[in-house]
DRENTI-461281 format. One record per residue (C-alpha): x, y, z; residue in one letter. Coordinates in nm, 3 decimals. Example, Ala and Ser with C-alpha at 12.3 -4.5 7.8 and 13.67 -1.06 7.14 Angstrom:
<recs>
+---------+---------+---------+------+
|      xx |      yy |      zz | rest |
+---------+---------+---------+------+
|   1.230 |  -0.450 |   0.780 |    A |
|   1.367 |  -0.106 |   0.714 |    S |
+---------+---------+---------+------+
</recs>
This chain:
<recs>
+---------+---------+---------+------+
|      xx |      yy |      zz | rest |
+---------+---------+---------+------+
|   0.796 |   2.008 |  -5.969 |    M |
|   1.171 |   2.125 |  -6.137 |    D |
|   1.343 |   2.416 |  -5.993 |    K |
|   1.255 |   2.642 |  -6.273 |    R |
|   0.904 |   2.549 |  -6.229 |    T |
|   0.953 |   2.634 |  -5.864 |    V |
|   1.143 |   3.001 |  -5.949 |    I |
|   0.879 |   3.109 |  -6.195 |    A |
|   0.612 |   3.022 |  -5.988 |    I |
|   0.778 |   3.187 |  -5.688 |    G |
|   0.839 |   3.500 |  -5.873 |    L |
|   0.505 |   3.491 |  -6.004 |    S |
|   0.368 |   3.478 |  -5.629 |    I |
|   0.596 |   3.782 |  -5.510 |    L |
|   0.443 |   3.985 |  -5.820 |    V |
|   0.094 |   3.863 |  -5.760 |    L |
|   0.119 |   3.978 |  -5.402 |    L |
|   0.320 |   4.285 |  -5.452 |    I |
|   0.091 |   4.403 |  -5.721 |    F |
|  -0.204 |   4.344 |  -5.524 |    Q |
|  -0.089 |   4.461 |  -5.223 |    Y |
|   0.017 |   4.822 |  -5.375 |    F |
|  -0.217 |   4.889 |  -5.668 |    Y |
|  -0.608 |   4.835 |  -5.701 |    A |
|  -0.735 |   4.658 |  -6.006 |    P |
|  -0.813 |   4.915 |  -6.324 |    T |
|  -1.174 |   4.911 |  -6.351 |    P |
|  -1.318 |   4.927 |  -6.700 |    V |
|  -1.502 |   5.279 |  -6.701 |    I |
|  -1.756 |   5.410 |  -6.886 |    Q |
|  -1.800 |   5.793 |  -6.894 |    R |
|  -2.196 |   5.867 |  -6.946 |    D |
|  -2.177 |   6.167 |  -7.220 |    N |
|  -2.567 |   6.201 |  -7.216 |    Q |
|  -2.716 |   6.531 |  -7.099 |    T |
|  -3.070 |   6.439 |  -7.213 |    Q |
|  -3.314 |   6.232 |  -6.931 |    A |
|  -3.362 |   5.915 |  -7.036 |    E |
|  -3.717 |   5.761 |  -6.970 |    T |
|  -3.787 |   5.372 |  -6.956 |    A |
|  -4.078 |   5.171 |  -6.831 |    G |
|  -4.159 |   4.834 |  -6.736 |    N |
|  -4.538 |   4.820 |  -6.841 |    E |
|  -4.692 |   4.905 |  -7.156 |    S |
|  -4.921 |   5.177 |  -6.977 |    A |
|  -4.581 |   5.325 |  -6.881 |    Q |
|  -4.514 |   5.335 |  -7.234 |    K |
|  -4.816 |   5.472 |  -7.361 |    S |
|  -4.794 |   5.739 |  -7.088 |    S |
|  -4.457 |   5.832 |  -7.242 |    A |
|  -4.598 |   5.862 |  -7.608 |    E |
|  -4.872 |   6.058 |  -7.507 |    Q |
|  -4.652 |   6.342 |  -7.299 |    T |
|  -4.432 |   6.414 |  -7.584 |    S |
|  -4.756 |   6.484 |  -7.779 |    E |
|  -4.882 |   6.817 |  -7.603 |    S |
|  -4.908 |   6.772 |  -7.234 |    V |
|  -4.737 |   7.000 |  -6.981 |    N |
|  -4.545 |   6.760 |  -6.734 |    V |
|  -4.496 |   6.805 |  -6.373 |    K |
|  -4.121 |   6.719 |  -6.249 |    K |
|  -4.112 |   6.567 |  -5.918 |    L |
|  -3.779 |   6.561 |  -5.722 |    D |
|  -3.650 |   6.189 |  -5.677 |    G |
|  -3.323 |   6.278 |  -5.612 |    S |
|  -3.277 |   6.296 |  -5.220 |    Q |
|  -3.154 |   6.001 |  -5.017 |    E |
|  -3.357 |   5.966 |  -4.671 |    E |
|  -3.101 |   6.038 |  -4.404 |    E |
|  -3.266 |   6.016 |  -4.028 |    K |
|  -3.066 |   6.093 |  -3.688 |    T |
|  -3.343 |   5.859 |  -3.514 |    Q |
|  -3.494 |   5.590 |  -3.715 |    V |
|  -3.787 |   5.392 |  -3.588 |    K |
|  -3.726 |   5.026 |  -3.744 |    T |
|  -3.873 |   4.679 |  -3.749 |    F |
|  -3.742 |   4.306 |  -3.837 |    N |
|  -3.857 |   4.037 |  -4.055 |    V |
|  -3.616 |   3.720 |  -3.987 |    K |
|  -3.579 |   3.418 |  -4.252 |    T |
|  -3.349 |   3.098 |  -4.243 |    N |
|  -3.096 |   3.315 |  -4.397 |    N |
|  -3.170 |   3.675 |  -4.339 |    L |
|  -3.261 |   3.952 |  -4.090 |    K |
|  -3.390 |   4.231 |  -4.257 |    I |
|  -3.437 |   4.580 |  -4.049 |    A |
|  -3.670 |   4.780 |  -4.241 |    F |
|  -3.705 |   5.199 |  -4.146 |    N |
|  -4.087 |   5.226 |  -4.050 |    S |
|  -4.061 |   5.625 |  -4.207 |    E |
|  -3.878 |   5.573 |  -4.507 |    T |
|  -3.984 |   5.246 |  -4.636 |    G |
|  -3.615 |   5.140 |  -4.691 |    N |
|  -3.429 |   4.852 |  -4.586 |    I |
|  -3.227 |   4.986 |  -4.284 |    Y |
|  -2.966 |   4.709 |  -4.235 |    T |
|  -2.932 |   4.357 |  -4.366 |    A |
|  -2.783 |   4.070 |  -4.148 |    T |
|  -2.674 |   3.702 |  -4.316 |    V |
|  -2.754 |   3.471 |  -4.082 |    L |
|  -2.627 |   3.169 |  -4.211 |    Q |
|  -2.493 |   2.973 |  -4.516 |    Y |
|  -2.477 |   2.561 |  -4.513 |    K |
|  -2.529 |   2.542 |  -4.168 |    D |
|  -2.222 |   2.795 |  -4.071 |    K |
|  -2.373 |   3.050 |  -3.880 |    E |
|  -2.256 |   3.445 |  -3.939 |    F |
|  -2.471 |   3.659 |  -3.692 |    P |
|  -2.213 |   3.956 |  -3.688 |    D |
|  -2.244 |   3.978 |  -4.082 |    L |
|  -2.425 |   4.340 |  -4.124 |    I |
|  -2.470 |   4.524 |  -4.400 |    F |
|  -2.530 |   4.889 |  -4.280 |    K |
|  -2.450 |   5.228 |  -4.340 |    S |
|  -2.359 |   5.506 |  -4.076 |    E |
|  -2.562 |   5.751 |  -4.247 |    N |
|  -2.887 |   5.611 |  -4.285 |    G |
|  -3.071 |   5.346 |  -4.482 |    D |
|  -2.811 |   5.121 |  -4.663 |    Y |
|  -3.071 |   5.080 |  -4.944 |    L |
|  -3.268 |   5.339 |  -5.006 |    N |
|  -3.497 |   5.353 |  -5.264 |    V |
|  -3.499 |   5.676 |  -5.472 |    L |
|  -3.830 |   5.810 |  -5.585 |    S |
|  -4.067 |   6.148 |  -5.528 |    A |
|  -4.016 |   6.267 |  -5.202 |    K |
|  -4.302 |   6.095 |  -4.956 |    V |
|  -4.327 |   6.125 |  -4.592 |    S |
|  -4.539 |   5.915 |  -4.335 |    D |
|  -4.525 |   5.583 |  -4.501 |    Y |
|  -4.782 |   5.309 |  -4.336 |    K |
|  -4.670 |   4.979 |  -4.343 |    H |
|  -4.791 |   4.602 |  -4.275 |    T |
|  -4.663 |   4.268 |  -4.286 |    V |
|  -4.799 |   3.961 |  -4.410 |    K |
|  -4.671 |   3.593 |  -4.336 |    E |
|  -4.717 |   3.329 |  -4.565 |    F |
|  -4.607 |   2.956 |  -4.589 |    N |
|  -4.320 |   3.010 |  -4.788 |    N |
|  -4.221 |   3.398 |  -4.788 |    R |
|  -4.323 |   3.757 |  -4.630 |    Y |
|  -4.461 |   4.018 |  -4.797 |    E |
|  -4.364 |   4.357 |  -4.639 |    V |
|  -4.574 |   4.664 |  -4.790 |    Q |
|  -4.515 |   5.041 |  -4.735 |    F |
|  -4.741 |   5.290 |  -4.847 |    V |
|  -4.699 |   5.666 |  -4.882 |    G |
|  -4.821 |   5.960 |  -5.071 |    G |
|  -4.883 |   6.339 |  -5.181 |    T |
|  -5.149 |   6.553 |  -5.325 |    K |
|  -5.006 |   6.392 |  -5.657 |    D |
|  -4.899 |   6.048 |  -5.612 |    I |
|  -4.897 |   5.736 |  -5.404 |    V |
|  -4.581 |   5.544 |  -5.393 |    I |
|  -4.642 |   5.128 |  -5.264 |    N |
|  -4.321 |   4.987 |  -5.182 |    K |
|  -4.386 |   4.605 |  -5.171 |    T |
|  -4.084 |   4.349 |  -5.063 |    Y |
|  -4.137 |   3.978 |  -5.128 |    I |
|  -3.917 |   3.765 |  -4.976 |    I |
|  -3.874 |   3.402 |  -4.943 |    K |
|  -3.821 |   3.234 |  -4.627 |    K |
|  -3.522 |   2.999 |  -4.766 |    D |
|  -3.363 |   3.223 |  -5.015 |    S |
|  -3.096 |   3.514 |  -5.016 |    Y |
|  -3.257 |   3.669 |  -5.301 |    F |
|  -3.605 |   3.882 |  -5.277 |    F |
|  -3.813 |   4.114 |  -5.501 |    D |
|  -3.874 |   4.503 |  -5.420 |    L |
|  -4.175 |   4.625 |  -5.646 |    K |
|  -4.202 |   4.988 |  -5.641 |    V |
|  -4.527 |   5.125 |  -5.801 |    T |
|  -4.595 |   5.479 |  -5.841 |    I |
|  -5.001 |   5.583 |  -5.899 |    S |
|  -5.070 |   5.923 |  -6.042 |    N |
|  -5.381 |   6.073 |  -5.864 |    I |
|  -5.310 |   6.412 |  -6.013 |    S |
|  -5.463 |   6.560 |  -6.347 |    D |
|  -5.121 |   6.634 |  -6.465 |    Q |
|  -4.869 |   6.377 |  -6.630 |    T |
|  -4.570 |   6.355 |  -6.360 |    I |
|  -4.183 |   6.291 |  -6.422 |    Q |
|  -3.997 |   6.160 |  -6.156 |    T |
|  -3.658 |   5.990 |  -6.098 |    S |
|  -3.680 |   5.604 |  -5.957 |    L |
|  -3.371 |   5.380 |  -5.850 |    G |
|  -3.165 |   5.259 |  -5.591 |    V |
|  -2.871 |   5.359 |  -5.381 |    V |
|  -2.659 |   5.129 |  -5.200 |    I |
|  -2.424 |   5.232 |  -4.932 |    G |
|  -2.222 |   5.388 |  -4.847 |    P |
|  -1.965 |   5.107 |  -4.689 |    G |
|  -2.022 |   4.760 |  -4.587 |    L |
|  -2.126 |   4.769 |  -4.257 |    G |
|  -2.005 |   4.527 |  -3.968 |    K |
|  -1.829 |   4.178 |  -3.933 |    G |
|  -1.682 |   4.159 |  -4.326 |    F |
|  -1.353 |   4.045 |  -4.351 |    E |
|  -1.068 |   4.249 |  -4.487 |    D |
|  -0.869 |   4.143 |  -4.694 |    S |
|  -0.573 |   4.311 |  -4.887 |    K |
|  -0.535 |   4.107 |  -5.169 |    Y |
|  -0.893 |   4.122 |  -5.281 |    M |
|  -1.154 |   4.421 |  -5.369 |    F |
|  -1.421 |   4.540 |  -5.136 |    S |
|  -1.643 |   4.814 |  -5.226 |    G |
|  -1.874 |   4.905 |  -5.475 |    P |
|  -1.960 |   4.734 |  -5.780 |    M |
|  -2.097 |   4.766 |  -6.138 |    I |
|  -2.193 |   4.515 |  -6.414 |    F |
|  -2.351 |   4.633 |  -6.753 |    N |
|  -2.335 |   4.282 |  -6.880 |    G |
|  -1.984 |   4.293 |  -7.049 |    K |
|  -1.758 |   4.418 |  -6.794 |    S |
|  -1.741 |   4.498 |  -6.412 |    V |
|  -1.670 |   4.848 |  -6.318 |    T |
|  -1.537 |   4.898 |  -5.967 |    K |
|  -1.330 |   5.136 |  -5.744 |    E |
|  -1.209 |   5.175 |  -5.375 |    D |
|  -1.408 |   5.426 |  -5.163 |    P |
|  -1.158 |   5.651 |  -5.115 |    E |
|  -1.012 |   5.657 |  -5.454 |    D |
|  -1.371 |   5.766 |  -5.586 |    V |
|  -1.339 |   6.164 |  -5.668 |    E |
|  -1.563 |   6.245 |  -5.994 |    E |
|  -1.854 |   5.992 |  -6.022 |    P |
|  -1.774 |   5.699 |  -6.224 |    I |
|  -2.080 |   5.632 |  -6.455 |    K |
|  -2.179 |   5.335 |  -6.635 |    V |
|  -2.481 |   5.338 |  -6.891 |    D |
|  -2.764 |   5.004 |  -6.907 |    N |
|  -2.645 |   4.828 |  -6.572 |    P |
|  -2.765 |   4.481 |  -6.492 |    S |
|  -2.686 |   4.510 |  -6.159 |    W |
|  -2.509 |   4.751 |  -5.864 |    I |
|  -2.405 |   4.622 |  -5.560 |    G |
|  -2.168 |   4.637 |  -5.284 |    Y |
|  -1.937 |   4.368 |  -5.231 |    T |
|  -1.645 |   4.204 |  -4.992 |    S |
|  -1.459 |   3.886 |  -5.023 |    K |
|  -1.731 |   3.626 |  -4.986 |    Y |
|  -2.038 |   3.867 |  -4.971 |    F |
|  -2.261 |   4.068 |  -5.162 |    L |
|  -2.547 |   4.309 |  -5.121 |    F |
|  -2.700 |   4.344 |  -5.518 |    S |
|  -2.976 |   4.519 |  -5.664 |    A |
|  -3.066 |   4.430 |  -5.983 |    M |
|  -3.251 |   4.560 |  -6.309 |    N |
|  -3.535 |   4.735 |  -6.282 |    G |
|  -3.526 |   4.879 |  -6.634 |    G |
|  -3.210 |   5.117 |  -6.475 |    L |
|  -3.078 |   5.324 |  -6.761 |    K |
|  -2.792 |   5.475 |  -6.550 |    K |
|  -2.540 |   5.399 |  -6.270 |    A |
|  -2.268 |   5.545 |  -6.078 |    A |
|  -2.037 |   5.518 |  -5.802 |    I |
|  -2.029 |   5.847 |  -5.648 |    E |
|  -1.810 |   5.994 |  -5.313 |    S |
|  -1.989 |   6.035 |  -4.989 |    K |
|  -1.678 |   6.206 |  -4.835 |    G |
|  -1.459 |   6.100 |  -4.556 |    D |
|  -1.356 |   5.814 |  -4.805 |    S |
|  -1.706 |   5.662 |  -4.828 |    K |
|  -1.877 |   5.617 |  -5.150 |    A |
|  -2.229 |   5.456 |  -5.258 |    V |
|  -2.345 |   5.322 |  -5.580 |    V |
|  -2.672 |   5.415 |  -5.724 |    K |
|  -2.857 |   5.300 |  -6.061 |    G |
|  -3.179 |   5.529 |  -6.160 |    S |
|  -3.396 |   5.588 |  -6.425 |    K |
|  -3.680 |   5.855 |  -6.545 |    E |
|  -4.062 |   5.740 |  -6.489 |    V |
|  -4.355 |   5.945 |  -6.682 |    I |
|  -4.681 |   5.868 |  -6.568 |    V |
|  -5.039 |   5.997 |  -6.688 |    N |
|  -5.308 |   6.100 |  -6.494 |    P |
|  -5.466 |   5.828 |  -6.303 |    L |
|  -5.223 |   5.548 |  -6.436 |    D |
|  -4.973 |   5.364 |  -6.251 |    K |
|  -4.548 |   5.269 |  -6.313 |    S |
|  -4.438 |   4.933 |  -6.185 |    V |
|  -4.072 |   4.864 |  -6.157 |    T |
|  -3.931 |   4.552 |  -5.987 |    T |
|  -3.605 |   4.544 |  -5.889 |    F |
|  -3.455 |   4.206 |  -5.780 |    P |
|  -3.221 |   4.205 |  -5.469 |    V |
|  -2.964 |   3.956 |  -5.347 |    F |
|  -2.810 |   3.978 |  -5.007 |    V |
|  -2.603 |   3.699 |  -4.947 |    G |
|  -2.261 |   3.447 |  -5.017 |    P |
|  -2.083 |   3.463 |  -5.305 |    K |
|  -2.135 |   3.102 |  -5.395 |    E |
|  -2.092 |   3.052 |  -5.780 |    Y |
|  -2.339 |   2.799 |  -5.820 |    D |
|  -2.581 |   3.021 |  -5.623 |    L |
|  -2.498 |   3.303 |  -5.828 |    L |
|  -2.499 |   3.199 |  -6.165 |    S |
|  -2.813 |   3.002 |  -6.124 |    S |
|  -2.960 |   3.396 |  -6.160 |    Y |
|  -2.987 |   3.520 |  -6.493 |    K |
|  -2.833 |   3.855 |  -6.416 |    Y |
|  -2.445 |   3.704 |  -6.416 |    E |
|  -2.391 |   3.792 |  -6.036 |    L |
|  -2.104 |   3.546 |  -6.026 |    E |
|  -1.899 |   3.808 |  -6.171 |    E |
|  -1.907 |   3.980 |  -5.855 |    S |
|  -1.622 |   3.652 |  -5.778 |    I |
|  -1.264 |   3.800 |  -5.867 |    Q |
|  -1.118 |   3.453 |  -6.001 |    F |
|  -0.855 |   3.674 |  -6.240 |    G |
|  -0.728 |   3.609 |  -6.588 |    I |
|  -0.741 |   3.262 |  -6.574 |    F |
|  -1.106 |   3.220 |  -6.472 |    S |
|  -1.152 |   2.957 |  -6.710 |    F |
|  -0.933 |   2.756 |  -6.543 |    I |
|  -1.042 |   2.840 |  -6.152 |    S |
|  -1.391 |   2.781 |  -6.221 |    I |
|  -1.373 |   2.388 |  -6.351 |    P |
|  -1.149 |   2.341 |  -6.065 |    M |
|  -1.383 |   2.504 |  -5.840 |    L |
|  -1.682 |   2.292 |  -5.960 |    K |
|  -1.420 |   1.939 |  -5.942 |    I |
|  -1.373 |   2.069 |  -5.555 |    L |
|  -1.723 |   2.120 |  -5.512 |    N |
|  -1.818 |   1.789 |  -5.667 |    F |
|  -1.561 |   1.588 |  -5.482 |    T |
|  -1.666 |   1.758 |  -5.155 |    Y |
|  -1.991 |   1.637 |  -5.224 |    D |
|  -1.852 |   1.273 |  -5.174 |    Y |
|  -1.566 |   1.327 |  -4.927 |    V |
|  -1.747 |   1.554 |  -4.683 |    G |
|  -1.411 |   1.710 |  -4.637 |    N |
|  -1.274 |   2.037 |  -4.809 |    Y |
|  -0.911 |   1.960 |  -4.694 |    G |
|  -0.978 |   1.607 |  -4.829 |    L |
|  -1.122 |   1.750 |  -5.163 |    A |
|  -0.805 |   1.976 |  -5.191 |    I |
|  -0.594 |   1.683 |  -5.172 |    I |
|  -0.810 |   1.478 |  -5.430 |    V |
|  -0.831 |   1.787 |  -5.668 |    L |
|  -0.425 |   1.798 |  -5.667 |    T |
|  -0.412 |   1.433 |  -5.735 |    F |
|  -0.650 |   1.518 |  -6.028 |    V |
|  -0.424 |   1.832 |  -6.135 |    I |
|  -0.106 |   1.587 |  -6.114 |    K |
|  -0.250 |   1.319 |  -6.306 |    I |
|  -0.331 |   1.620 |  -6.581 |    I |
|   0.033 |   1.733 |  -6.593 |    T |
|   0.208 |   1.417 |  -6.564 |    Y |
|   0.312 |   1.382 |  -6.912 |    P |
|   0.461 |   1.711 |  -6.922 |    L |
|   0.628 |   1.710 |  -6.566 |    T |
|   0.765 |   1.330 |  -6.652 |    Q |
|   0.920 |   1.497 |  -6.970 |    K |
|   1.060 |   1.806 |  -6.773 |    S |
|   1.212 |   1.579 |  -6.500 |    M |
|   1.370 |   1.347 |  -6.754 |    T |
|   1.517 |   1.602 |  -6.965 |    S |
|   1.669 |   1.777 |  -6.634 |    M |
|   1.823 |   1.399 |  -6.538 |    K |
|   1.973 |   1.385 |  -6.865 |    K |
|   2.094 |   1.710 |  -6.881 |    M |
|   2.252 |   1.619 |  -6.489 |    Q |
|   2.431 |   1.323 |  -6.642 |    V |
|   2.576 |   1.502 |  -6.941 |    L |
|   2.741 |   1.789 |  -6.733 |    Q |
|   3.091 |   1.649 |  -6.724 |    P |
|   3.084 |   1.608 |  -7.097 |    E |
|   2.946 |   1.990 |  -7.131 |    M |
|   3.221 |   2.107 |  -6.872 |    T |
|   3.478 |   1.949 |  -7.110 |    K |
|   3.317 |   2.079 |  -7.414 |    I |
|   3.334 |   2.442 |  -7.282 |    R |
|   3.700 |   2.418 |  -7.195 |    E |
|   3.786 |   2.295 |  -7.547 |    K |
|   3.637 |   2.531 |  -7.765 |    F |
|   3.661 |   2.825 |  -7.497 |    K |
|   3.677 |   3.178 |  -7.690 |    G |
|   3.495 |   3.021 |  -7.987 |    E |
|   3.128 |   3.006 |  -7.913 |    P |
|   2.991 |   2.855 |  -8.273 |    Q |
|   3.208 |   2.552 |  -8.248 |    K |
|   3.159 |   2.543 |  -7.892 |    M |
|   2.749 |   2.542 |  -7.967 |    N |
|   2.751 |   2.315 |  -8.272 |    A |
|   2.972 |   2.054 |  -8.038 |    A |
|   2.665 |   2.116 |  -7.781 |    M |
|   2.433 |   2.037 |  -8.019 |    M |
|   2.570 |   1.725 |  -8.118 |    D |
|   2.575 |   1.615 |  -7.735 |    L |
|   2.250 |   1.664 |  -7.697 |    Y |
|   2.123 |   1.497 |  -8.023 |    K |
|   2.371 |   1.182 |  -7.912 |    K |
|   2.209 |   1.167 |  -7.592 |    H |
|   1.839 |   1.258 |  -7.686 |    G |
|   1.867 |   1.550 |  -7.443 |    A |
|   1.651 |   1.854 |  -7.473 |    N |
|   1.804 |   2.150 |  -7.282 |    P |
|   1.452 |   2.350 |  -7.316 |    M |
|   1.279 |   2.023 |  -7.212 |    G |
|   1.160 |   2.155 |  -6.878 |    G |
|   0.986 |   2.502 |  -7.048 |    C |
|   0.690 |   2.394 |  -7.115 |    L |
|   0.584 |   2.240 |  -6.829 |    P |
|   0.693 |   2.555 |  -6.635 |    M |
|   0.451 |   2.748 |  -6.843 |    V |
|   0.141 |   2.547 |  -6.870 |    I |
|   0.171 |   2.533 |  -6.464 |    Q |
|   0.210 |   2.878 |  -6.381 |    I |
|  -0.142 |   2.969 |  -6.488 |    P |
|  -0.248 |   2.638 |  -6.309 |    I |
|  -0.130 |   2.742 |  -5.971 |    F |
|  -0.235 |   3.083 |  -5.986 |    I |
|  -0.590 |   2.994 |  -6.081 |    A |
|  -0.602 |   2.744 |  -5.803 |    L |
|  -0.464 |   3.029 |  -5.590 |    Y |
|  -0.743 |   3.260 |  -5.651 |    K |
|  -1.014 |   2.970 |  -5.656 |    T |
|  -0.895 |   2.881 |  -5.283 |    L |
|  -0.871 |   3.263 |  -5.235 |    L |
|  -1.206 |   3.393 |  -5.314 |    V |
|  -1.416 |   3.043 |  -5.268 |    S |
|  -1.678 |   3.105 |  -4.977 |    I |
|  -1.686 |   2.720 |  -4.961 |    E |
|  -1.387 |   2.741 |  -4.764 |    L |
|  -1.501 |   2.982 |  -4.539 |    K |
|  -1.551 |   2.837 |  -4.178 |    G |
|  -1.445 |   2.459 |  -4.311 |    S |
|  -1.272 |   2.251 |  -4.101 |    P |
|  -0.998 |   2.014 |  -4.241 |    F |
|  -0.858 |   1.793 |  -3.932 |    I |
|  -0.730 |   1.879 |  -3.563 |    F |
|  -0.580 |   2.215 |  -3.544 |    W |
|  -0.761 |   2.348 |  -3.920 |    I |
|  -1.066 |   2.471 |  -3.816 |    T |
|  -1.086 |   2.727 |  -4.149 |    D |
|  -0.929 |   2.660 |  -4.433 |    L |
|  -0.987 |   3.004 |  -4.535 |    S |
|  -0.754 |   3.150 |  -4.290 |    L |
|  -0.393 |   3.078 |  -4.255 |    K |
|  -0.283 |   2.785 |  -4.020 |    D |
|  -0.273 |   2.897 |  -3.684 |    P |
|   0.030 |   2.723 |  -3.558 |    Y |
|   0.224 |   2.730 |  -3.880 |    F |
|   0.240 |   2.351 |  -3.935 |    I |
|   0.145 |   2.294 |  -4.251 |    T |
|   0.379 |   2.586 |  -4.403 |    P |
|   0.716 |   2.417 |  -4.225 |    I |
|   0.592 |   2.092 |  -4.347 |    L |
|   0.572 |   2.227 |  -4.714 |    M |
|   0.907 |   2.413 |  -4.663 |    G |
|   1.057 |   2.075 |  -4.534 |    L |
|   0.881 |   1.896 |  -4.850 |    S |
|   1.062 |   2.143 |  -5.085 |    M |
|   1.431 |   2.113 |  -4.955 |    F |
|   1.383 |   1.735 |  -4.964 |    L |
|   1.253 |   1.793 |  -5.334 |    Q |
|   1.556 |   1.982 |  -5.395 |    Q |
|   1.787 |   1.757 |  -5.268 |    R |
|   1.641 |   1.517 |  -5.513 |    M |
|   1.614 |   1.718 |  -5.825 |    T |
|   1.918 |   1.730 |  -6.068 |    P |
|   2.181 |   1.979 |  -5.996 |    T |
|   2.423 |   2.129 |  -6.207 |    G |
|   2.518 |   2.405 |  -6.348 |    G |
|   2.598 |   2.790 |  -6.251 |    D |
|   2.717 |   2.758 |  -5.846 |    P |
|   2.537 |   3.095 |  -5.770 |    T |
|   2.213 |   2.940 |  -5.874 |    Q |
|   2.258 |   2.629 |  -5.672 |    Q |
|   2.330 |   2.854 |  -5.376 |    K |
|   2.000 |   3.079 |  -5.476 |    I |
|   1.816 |   2.724 |  -5.487 |    F |
|   1.920 |   2.645 |  -5.121 |    M |
|   1.728 |   2.935 |  -5.001 |    F |
|   1.417 |   2.871 |  -5.189 |    L |
|   1.249 |   2.638 |  -4.895 |    P |
|   1.266 |   2.892 |  -4.666 |    L |
|   1.171 |   3.183 |  -4.853 |    V |
|   0.856 |   2.990 |  -4.993 |    F |
|   0.784 |   2.907 |  -4.595 |    T |
|   0.781 |   3.254 |  -4.523 |    F |
|   0.551 |   3.347 |  -4.820 |    I |
|   0.330 |   3.070 |  -4.735 |    F |
|   0.292 |   3.161 |  -4.375 |    L |
|   0.014 |   3.404 |  -4.412 |    N |
|  -0.169 |   3.208 |  -4.705 |    F |
|  -0.512 |   3.042 |  -4.635 |    P |
|  -0.426 |   2.685 |  -4.526 |    A |
|  -0.630 |   2.519 |  -4.805 |    G |
|  -0.346 |   2.652 |  -5.049 |    L |
|  -0.056 |   2.547 |  -4.848 |    V |
|  -0.236 |   2.216 |  -4.811 |    I |
|  -0.243 |   2.179 |  -5.203 |    Y |
|   0.102 |   2.288 |  -5.220 |    W |
|   0.229 |   2.025 |  -4.959 |    L |
|   0.072 |   1.750 |  -5.139 |    T |
|   0.195 |   1.857 |  -5.465 |    N |
|   0.555 |   1.819 |  -5.344 |    N |
|   0.496 |   1.525 |  -5.188 |    I |
|   0.389 |   1.354 |  -5.541 |    L |
|   0.659 |   1.523 |  -5.717 |    T |
|   0.906 |   1.392 |  -5.437 |    I |
|   0.723 |   1.023 |  -5.512 |    A |
|   0.758 |   1.114 |  -5.869 |    Q |
|   1.111 |   1.238 |  -5.905 |    Q |
|   1.244 |   0.912 |  -5.684 |    Y |
|   1.099 |   0.666 |  -5.965 |    F |
|   1.247 |   0.897 |  -6.249 |    I |
|   1.558 |   0.905 |  -6.067 |    N |
|   1.575 |   0.519 |  -6.005 |    R |
|   1.459 |   0.448 |  -6.356 |    K |
|   1.742 |   0.648 |  -6.511 |    I |
|   1.970 |   0.473 |  -6.266 |    A |
|   1.868 |   0.121 |  -6.351 |    T |
|   1.908 |   0.232 |  -6.718 |    N |
|   2.279 |   0.328 |  -6.708 |    K |
+---------+---------+---------+------+
</recs>
């Protein structure tokens, strides 16, 4: 990698780190200007109910906006291969959800929980004294809560597969009165993430809404007025590597709302109208688990949008696929990163070769360029003309290194984001002391080796031009070493491997040019 590329990428890294440290990403926020209640239904029966009530029937409105909060909570657990879900016996909601493992990596302390009560709260008409039953089948559990008033019966049924991070929440509202009823129905997630989730000052953690086109998100401490979004595909709470999300269910409105004390919830809702002796059935698919791209993209609600690949996602995603494909064969993500580095080097080889060759030619021409500058000092037009004739005569191009630099910057940033957000690397060892590629090297051995490789690469790279620039170049390996001290080990391994390949490439170029003299 030539010096101009190194400088440009170094500046890009600094800008990227400074931006992510001091500024949260600006969400695309859609303000909800509707003032009238919207109605929706999951079944034709509910649709016909709405049509009938619009003609003449008096509608009884039930309060469905209250969230359940209890100081003393009675819970029971349902445990699968991947999850442990604690249910609130009195409200029929999910009190906490624990992610137990991912690809044989155990995470016993990753618990989605709220300090204020249930973590997943079903918004519906207020019902007390829920009764529950738990049924176990070969491949699933069915947890059912039934409660009611003199007007309605609410049935919350959780269908939980034993080998999945997805499960269904089915809410049935039965009207047992002689009046048509109208109530809100929806879900609330949060506030907060809970326990055991990794903090990252470079990555967003908090409430998130996706409407099929864009993601709306906001740091909880920055939420003042409700941030509203129409027609959400899903709502959720995300950490760097894990997601708790509720999807679809015919929701018409969603919002991120402050709960005070730098806390916020994310909620989705719709209006439900049910005729006498009729019922409404709504199903909310729920995901609790790791943000693995292939896993999330296998579902139709575009949950993969919760992974923050950045503006170069079109490069990051193919890189991730190559990384996973390679891992299937070599069985080690550290080795997979090295193979990926070879692939990237092969793809960029022609451009890098052109850049390095051009720089070497420019180095050879430095004495003659100095003479031209001295000869035509004070005559810029004649000096430029003489320089162009010199370049043309020797086939040199002073701009020959620009295109490789422009191409390699997006590639590096894309790979940086890929290795930063990919849960595949979490808990994945490489060799000896590197037991987790998603964390920094605990002994800083790889960053130091990377700095030494940069120094050696610098000694082999053509030099010339401004002496001040040459002095700046001397400090680059030291600067990069300090920058990379806290980077994920996987990213440092990429950079170290890339440097070694670049050194080998530069060696052969220097040897070839020396032979042709």
